[in-house]
C-alpha positions in Angstrom: 11.5 -6.5 -6.7 14.1 -8.1 -4.7 12.9 -9.7 -1.2 15.0 -7.0 0.8 13.6 -4.4 -1.0 10.0 -5.7 -0.5 10.6 -6.0 3.0 11.2 -2.1 3.2 9.0 -0.8 0.4 6.5 0.8 2.8 9.0 2.3 5.0 8.9 5.8 5.4 11.5 7.6 3.3 12.5 4.4 1.6 13.2 5.1 -2.2 15.3 3.1 -5.1 15.7 6.3 -6.5 18.8 8.3 -6.3 19.5 11.3 -4.3 17.6 14.0 -4.9 15.0 12.2 -7.3 12.7 10.7 -4.5 10.8 11.4 -1.3 10.1 7.7 0.1 6.5 9.0 1.0 4.3 7.9 -1.9 4.1 4.0 -0.5 4.4 5.0 2.6 1.3 7.1 2.9 -0.6 4.8 0.4 -0.3 2.3 3.2 -1.4 4.5 5.8 -4.7 5.2 4.2 -5.5 1.8 2.9 -4.8 -0.2 6.2 -4.9 2.2 8.9 -7.7 4.3 7.9 -9.7 1.8 5.7 -8.5 -1.4 8.0 -7.6 -2.7 4.6 -4.7 -4.1 2.7 -1.7 -3.9 0.4 0.2 -7.5 -0.9 2.7 -7.7 -3.1 3.1 -10.3 -5.6 6.8 -10.0 -7.3 9.4 -12.0 -9.6 12.6 -10.2 -9.6 13.6 -8.6 -12.7 10.0 -9.7 -14.2 7.3 -7.6 -12.8 5.4 -6.4 -9.7 1.8 -6.3 -8.9 0.1 -4.5 -5.7 -3.3 -6.1 -4.8 -5.3 -3.3 -2.7 -8.0 -4.9 -0.7 -10.8 -2.6 0.9 -13.5 -4.0 3.4 -17.1 -2.7 2.3 -19.4 -2.7 5.0 -23.0 -3.3 4.7 -24.9 -0.7 5.9 -29.1 -1.1 6.7 -31.0 2.0 6.6 -33.9 2.6 8.8 -37.0 5.1 7.8 -38.0 6.4 11.2 -42.0 7.3 10.5 
């Protein structure tokens, strides 16, 4: 993936597909859910013409429950 595409990949309505072949919503929605709702992150590791890896990190909260007697 080129640096130009990497910079736009999470933009609303951005697609690399031809007209009528993609909505450009998938990664924008994924980012919204992971980052805004779960306070996580999505990182991109990519080498052009070799492959791309998306690393999704979602924090886990430790919750302590107490029994009320």
